[in-house]
C-alpha positions in Angstrom: -105.7 252.4 52.1 -105.5 256.2 52.6 -106.5 258.5 49.7 -103.5 260.0 48.3 -105.2 263.1 47.1 -106.8 263.8 50.6 -103.3 263.3 52.3 -101.6 265.6 49.5 -104.3 268.2 50.7 -103.8 267.8 54.3 -100.0 268.0 54.3 -100.4 271.0 52.4 -102.5 272.4 55.2 -99.8 271.2 57.9 -97.0 272.7 55.7 -98.8 276.0 55.6 -99.6 276.1 59.2 -95.9 275.6 60.6 -94.7 277.5 57.8 -92.5 274.6 56.0 -91.3 274.7 52.7 -90.8 271.1 51.0 -87.1 271.0 49.6 -87.1 271.4 46.0 -85.1 267.9 45.2 -88.4 266.1 46.9 -91.0 265.3 44.7 -94.5 265.9 46.1 -96.1 262.8 45.0 -92.9 260.7 46.3 -93.5 262.7 49.9 -97.2 261.9 50.1 -96.6 258.3 49.1 -93.5 257.8 51.8 -95.7 259.7 54.3 -99.0 257.4 53.2 -96.7 254.3 53.8 -95.5 255.4 57.3 -99.1 256.2 58.4 -100.6 252.8 57.0 -97.3 250.8 58.6 -98.3 252.6 62.3 -101.9 252.1 61.5 -101.7 248.7 61.3 -99.4 248.1 64.2 -101.7 250.4 66.0 -104.7 247.9 65.2 -103.0 245.1 66.2 -102.0 246.1 69.8 -105.7 247.7 70.1 -107.0 244.4 68.9 -104.9 242.4 71.4 -106.2 244.7 74.2 -109.4 244.7 73.3 -109.8 240.9 73.2 -107.8 240.4 76.2 -104.9 238.4 74.5 -107.0 235.7 73.1 -109.0 235.4 76.5 -111.9 238.1 75.8 -114.1 239.6 78.8 -117.3 239.2 76.8 -119.3 241.0 79.7 -117.0 244.2 79.2 -117.2 243.8 75.3 -120.9 243.6 76.0 -121.0 246.9 77.9 -118.8 248.4 75.3 -121.3 247.5 72.6 -124.0 248.9 74.7 -122.4 251.9 75.5 -121.5 252.6 71.5 -123.6 255.3 69.4 -124.5 252.3 67.1 -127.9 250.8 67.1 -128.0 247.5 68.1 
């Protein structure tokens, strides 16, 4: 779940950068919520796709996964 306050601030920066102005009839909180929902939906689909790829659609290559684990900066 995205932090709505952080997203509101982020949208403000991006709008400033692009010199965008939000239409007066659009509520800022509603825009933040709609953007968060859109992003969360997209993130869920992205995670599902990456899960399938990482675990080779249910036939994981554990040697490849071990290599990924060894290459990660997390202590193991």
